[in-house]
C-alpha positions in Angstrom: 88.6 1.4 -25.8 85.9 0.2 -28.0 82.4 0.9 -26.5 80.3 -1.2 -28.8 76.6 -1.2 -27.8 75.0 -4.6 -27.5 72.7 -5.0 -30.4 69.0 -5.3 -29.6 67.3 -8.2 -31.2 64.5 -7.0 -33.4 60.9 -8.0 -32.3 58.0 -9.0 -34.5 55.6 -6.2 -35.4 52.8 -8.1 -33.6 54.6 -8.3 -30.3 54.3 -5.6 -27.7 56.6 -5.7 -24.7 55.6 -4.5 -21.2 58.5 -2.0 -21.4 57.0 -0.4 -24.5 53.7 -0.1 -22.8 55.3 1.5 -19.8 57.2 3.9 -22.0 54.0 4.8 -23.8 52.1 5.4 -20.6 55.1 7.5 -19.3 55.1 9.7 -22.4 51.4 10.2 -22.2 51.2 10.6 -18.4 50.1 14.2 -18.6 47.2 13.4 -21.0 46.2 10.4 -18.8 46.3 12.5 -15.6 44.3 15.3 -17.1 41.7 13.0 -18.6 41.3 11.0 -15.4 41.1 14.2 -13.4 38.4 15.5 -15.7 36.4 12.3 -15.3 36.6 12.6 -11.5 35.5 16.2 -11.6 32.6 15.3 -13.9 31.6 12.4 -11.6 31.7 14.7 -8.5 29.5 17.3 -10.3 27.1 14.6 -11.4 26.8 13.1 -7.9 26.1 16.6 -6.5 23.4 17.4 -9.1 21.6 14.1 -8.6 18.5 14.2 -6.5 19.1 12.6 -3.0 16.9 9.5 -2.5 15.8 8.0 0.8 15.0 4.3 1.4 12.4 3.2 3.9 12.4 -0.5 4.8 9.8 -2.8 6.4 10.0 -6.4 7.3 6.8 -8.5 6.9 5.7 -11.9 8.2 3.4 -13.6 5.7 0.5 -15.8 7.0 1.8 -19.0 8.4 0.2 -22.4 7.8 -0.5 -24.4 10.9 -2.2 -27.7 11.8 -5.9 -27.2 12.2 -8.4 -28.5 14.7 -10.4 -30.2 12.0 -8.1 -33.2 12.1 -9.0 -33.8 15.8 -12.7 -33.7 15.0 -12.7 -36.0 12.0 -13.2 -39.1 14.0 -16.7 -38.0 15.2 -17.9 -36.7 11.9 -18.9 -40.0 10.3 -19.4 -39.9 6.6 -17.5 -36.5 6.1 -14.3 -37.7 7.7 -12.3 -37.2 4.5 -13.6 -33.9 3.4 -11.5 -31.6 5.6 -8.3 -33.0 4.4 -9.5 -32.7 0.8 -10.6 -29.1 1.1 -7.3 -28.1 2.7 -5.7 -28.2 -0.8 -3.4 -25.2 -1.2 -0.3 -24.5 0.7 0.9 -21.0 0.5 4.5 -19.7 0.2 6.3 -16.4 0.5 6.6 -16.1 -3.3 2.8 -15.8 -3.5 2.8 -12.8 -1.2 5.6 -11.2 -3.0 3.5 -11.5 -6.2 0.6 -9.9 -4.3 2.8 -7.0 -3.4 3.8 -6.6 -7.0 0.3 -7.0 -8.4 -1.2 -4.3 -10.5 -4.3 -3.9 -8.3 -2.2 -3.2 -5.3 0.0 -0.8 -7.2 -3.0 1.0 -8.5 -4.1 1.6 -4.9 -0.7 3.0 -4.0 -0.7 5.3 -7.0 -4.1 6.6 -6.2 -3.4 7.0 -2.5 -0.1 9.0 -3.0 -1.1 10.8 -6.3 2.0 9.2 -8.0 1.0 10.3 -11.5 1.7 13.9 -10.6 4.6 13.0 -8.3 6.4 11.0 -11.0 5.2 13.4 -13.8 3.6 10.6 -15.9 0.6 10.9 -18.1 -0.6 7.2 -18.0 -1.2 4.7 -15.3 1.0 2.1 -17.1 4.0 4.5 -17.1 3.4 5.3 -13.5 3.4 1.6 -12.6 6.7 1.1 -14.4 8.2 4.0 -12.5 6.8 2.7 -9.2 8.4 -0.7 -9.9 11.8 1.1 -10.1 11.3 2.7 -6.7 10.0 -0.4 -4.9 12.0 -3.5 -4.1 10.3 -6.7 -2.7 12.4 -9.7 -1.8 11.9 -12.8 0.4 14.4 -14.7 2.6 14.2 -18.4 1.7 15.5 -19.5 5.1 13.2 -17.4 7.4 10.3 -16.8 5.0 10.3 -13.1 5.9 9.6 -10.5 3.2 11.6 -7.3 2.9 10.0 -4.3 1.2 12.0 -1.2 0.4 10.7 2.1 -1.1 12.8 4.9 -2.5 11.7 8.5 -2.6 13.2 11.9 -2.5 11.0 12.7 0.6 11.9 10.5 3.5 8.5 10.7 5.1 6.7 9.7 1.8 9.1 6.7 1.5 8.1 5.5 5.0 4.4 6.2 4.4 4.4 4.3 1.1 6.2 1.3 2.7 3.6 1.0 5.5 0.8 1.6 3.0 1.9 -1.4 1.0 1.3 -3.5 4.1 -2.1 -2.0 4.7 -3.2 -2.6 1.1 -1.9 -6.1 1.3 -4.0 -6.8 4.3 -7.1 -5.5 2.5 -6.3 -7.6 -0.5 -5.9 -10.7 1.5 -9.2 -9.9 3.3 -11.0 -10.4 0.0 -9.2 -13.6 -0.9 -9.0 -17.0 0.7 -5.3 -17.9 0.8 -4.6 -19.8 4.0 -5.6 -23.3 4.9 -8.4 -22.2 7.3 -9.7 -19.6 4.9 -9.9 -22.2 2.1 -11.8 -24.6 4.3 -14.1 -21.9 5.7 -15.0 -20.7 2.2 -15.5 -24.2 0.9 -17.9 -25.1 3.7 -19.8 -21.8 3.3 -20.5 -22.8 -0.3 -21.6 -26.3 0.7 -23.9 -25.0 3.4 -25.6 -22.7 1.0 -26.1 -25.6 -1.5 -27.5 -27.9 1.3 -29.8 -25.2 2.5 -31.2 -24.8 -1.0 -31.6 -28.6 -1.4 -33.3 -28.8 2.0 -35.7 -26.0 1.1 -36.7 -27.8 -2.1 -37.2 -31.1 -0.3 -39.4 -29.4 2.3 -41.5 -27.8 -0.5 -41.9 -31.2 -2.2 -42.9 -32.8 1.1 -45.5 -30.0 1.8 -47.1 -30.5 -1.6 -47.2 -34.3 -1.3 -48.5 -34.1 2.3 -51.5 -32.1 1.2 -52.4 -34.8 -1.3 -51.7 -38.0 0.8 -52.3 -37.0 4.4 -49.7 -36.5 7.1 -50.7 -39.4 9.4 -50.3 -42.1 6.8 -47.2 -40.6 5.3 -45.5 -40.3 8.6 -46.1 -43.9 9.6 -44.9 -45.2 6.3 -41.9 -42.9 6.1 -40.7 -43.6 9.6 -40.4 -47.3 8.9 -37.2 -47.0 6.8 -36.3 -43.4 7.0 -33.3 -43.9 9.3 -31.6 -46.3 6.8 -32.4 -44.2 3.8 -31.3 -41.0 5.5 -28.0 -42.5 6.5 -27.3 -43.6 2.9 -28.3 -40.3 1.5 -26.0 -38.5 4.0 -23.1 -40.8 2.9 -23.8 -40.1 -0.7 -23.8 -36.4 -0.1 -20.6 -36.7 1.9 -18.9 -38.5 -1.0 -20.1 -35.9 -3.5 -18.7 -33.1 -1.3 -15.4 -35.1 -1.0 -15.1 -35.5 -4.7 -15.8 -31.8 -5.3 -13.0 -31.0 -2.9 -10.6 -33.4 -4.3 -11.2 -32.2 -7.9 -9.5 -28.9 -6.9 -6.1 -30.7 -6.7 -6.5 -34.2 -8.0 -7.4 -35.7 -11.4 -10.0 -38.5 -12.0 -7.0 -40.9 -12.5 -5.9 -40.3 -8.9 -6.2 -43.6 -7.0 -7.9 -41.9 -4.0 -10.3 -40.1 -6.3 -11.2 -43.4 -8.0 -11.8 -45.1 -4.7 -14.2 -42.4 -3.5 -16.0 -42.4 -6.8 -16.4 -46.2 -6.7 -17.7 -46.0 -3.2 -20.2 -43.3 -4.3 -21.5 -45.5 -7.1 -22.0 -48.4 -4.7 -24.0 -46.1 -2.2 -26.2 -44.8 -5.0 -26.9 -48.4 -6.1 -27.8 -49.4 -2.5 -30.1 -46.4 -2.1 -31.9 -47.2 -5.4 -32.5 -50.8 -4.3 -33.9 -49.6 -0.9 -36.3 -47.1 -2.5 -37.4 -49.6 -5.1 -38.2 -52.0 -2.4 -40.3 -49.4 -0.6 -42.0 -48.4 -3.8 -43.2 -52.0 -4.4 -45.4 -52.0 -1.3 -49.0 -52.1 -2.6 -50.2 -50.2 0.5 -48.3 -47.1 -0.6 -49.9 -44.8 -3.3 -47.9 -42.7 -5.7 -48.6 -39.5 -3.8 -47.6 -41.3 -0.6 -44.4 -42.5 -2.2 -43.5 -39.0 -3.3 -44.1 -37.8 0.3 -41.9 -40.6 1.6 -39.0 -39.6 -0.7 -39.3 -35.9 0.2 -39.4 -36.8 3.9 -36.3 -38.9 3.6 -34.6 -36.2 1.6 -35.3 -33.6 4.4 -33.8 -35.9 7.0 -30.7 -36.6 4.8 -30.2 -32.8 4.3 -30.6 -32.2 8.0 -27.9 -34.8 8.8 -25.7 -33.3 6.1 -26.2 -29.8 7.4 -25.2 -30.7 11.0 -21.9 -32.2 9.7 -21.1 -29.2 7.5 -21.9 -26.7 10.3 -19.5 -28.6 12.6 -16.7 -28.4 9.9 -17.5 -24.8 9.2 -17.2 -23.8 12.9 -13.9 -25.7 13.1 -12.5 -23.8 10.1 -13.6 -20.5 11.7 -11.8 -21.4 14.9 -8.6 -22.2 13.0 -8.9 -18.9 11.0 -9.2 -17.0 14.3 -6.1 -18.8 15.6 -4.1 -17.6 12.6 -4.3 -14.0 13.9 -3.5 -11.1 11.6 -3.0 -12.1 8.0 0.1 -9.9 7.7 2.4 -8.8 10.5 5.1 -6.2 10.4 8.2 -7.1 12.3 9.7 -3.7 11.7 7.3 -0.9 10.6 8.9 1.5 8.2 10.3 4.6 9.9 11.4 7.9 8.4 15.0 7.4 7.1 17.5 9.8 8.6 20.2 9.4 6.0 20.0 9.4 2.2 20.7 6.1 0.4 21.2 7.4 -3.1 23.3 8.7 -4.8 26.4 7.0 -3.3 28.7 9.8 -4.2 32.0 8.1 -3.2 31.1 5.1 -5.4 30.2 7.3 -8.3 33.4 9.3 -8.0 35.5 6.1 -7.8 33.7 4.5 -10.8 34.0 7.7 -12.8 37.7 8.0 -12.0 38.3 4.4 -12.9 36.4 4.7 -16.2 38.3 7.9 -17.0 41.6 6.2 -16.3 40.8 3.3 -18.6 39.5 5.6 -21.3 42.6 7.8 -21.1 45.0 4.8 -21.3 43.1 3.5 -24.4 43.2 6.9 -26.0 46.9 7.3 -25.2 47.7 4.0 -26.8 45.6 4.9 -29.8 47.3 8.3 -30.2 50.8 6.8 -29.8 50.0 4.1 -32.4 48.7 6.8 -34.8 51.9 8.9 -34.4 54.1 5.9 -34.8 52.3 4.9 -37.9 53.4 8.1 -39.7 57.1 7.5 -38.9 57.9 4.7 -41.4 57.6 5.1 -45.2 55.7 1.9 -45.5 53.1 2.9 -43.0 52.8 6.4 -44.6 52.0 4.7 -48.0 49.4 2.5 -46.3 47.8 5.4 -44.6 47.6 7.3 -47.9 46.1 4.3 -49.6 43.6 4.0 -46.7 42.5 7.6 -47.1 42.2 7.2 -50.8 40.1 4.1 -50.5 37.6 5.7 -48.1 37.5 9.2 -49.5 34.3 10.6 -51.0 35.9 10.9 -54.4 36.2 7.1 -54.7 32.4 6.6 -54.7 
């Protein structure tokens, strides 16, 4: 009986069959097992040596924008009806408060408060801030608008205290800034009231000086004749000036509404100039009396302006009080009971997987090296390779 083996078709040198790979792995199984086991042991030791870290978490509600009571009062404010809407300007978002939490000024407060230079063993404030950024995570939920702040530390109590301290420092920071709609309006009207008080004081001083020269009785009679119309126009002019100042915070001069208010302001100024020129043409009024008349009308205009600004200012304060606390904590940070890092099981798994991949790669490389010395042609190529890269060839 002729037992003739079926000839195996030769394969190209560049082709590697799955069977050859399986054979190579089988022949190197001991090496692969030992290397993988060594990687697992090393991963276990590393995970045990690493310092346990605890994560404290707090959930924050940033200030919410709401409709203000100024809109309801606009109808009765006459010339300043458009100023409240113009001053409202800026709408806040959760990203802004995330940026506040990550600001250097707030980080410096935390570093000073918990002596983090010594805790992190850093010699400069910049390096300490970089290390603090690694230990603190701030993120916002786009759907709910809530902000999550997480702090890692080897001491669970310190981690919780730092997380709560971030909220406290954020409240102090926002207390120095005007970030909500009501705060923006309140600050805006505070500035306008100060300017109006200054202008009113200057008008009263001018009127006092002119009164001493012309006599109060004559001045009062002449001034009262047209003071109502002049005061109303001056109040409207001041109102438009305030409105343009507010609009300039968010609109350019090319804005149609800005151009409309500016055109209306020019018309009012022209109307006031005609009215005062007409009064100045009266031959019964002397120059000193004319100055007293202008100062008297300026006082009345500033008084009307002040009453409007105070009403708007009080409205902004009411809205600011309705907003409640600037920052609220849904979940204050508590002392974590379990460590969050290192995740030993994950480290062991990744270490074992990396060791297995490395062992398989080394097994294939070693098998290819041994196989390369089995054929005469490959031996000659290896000798030529060594000769080409030997130190003697330099």
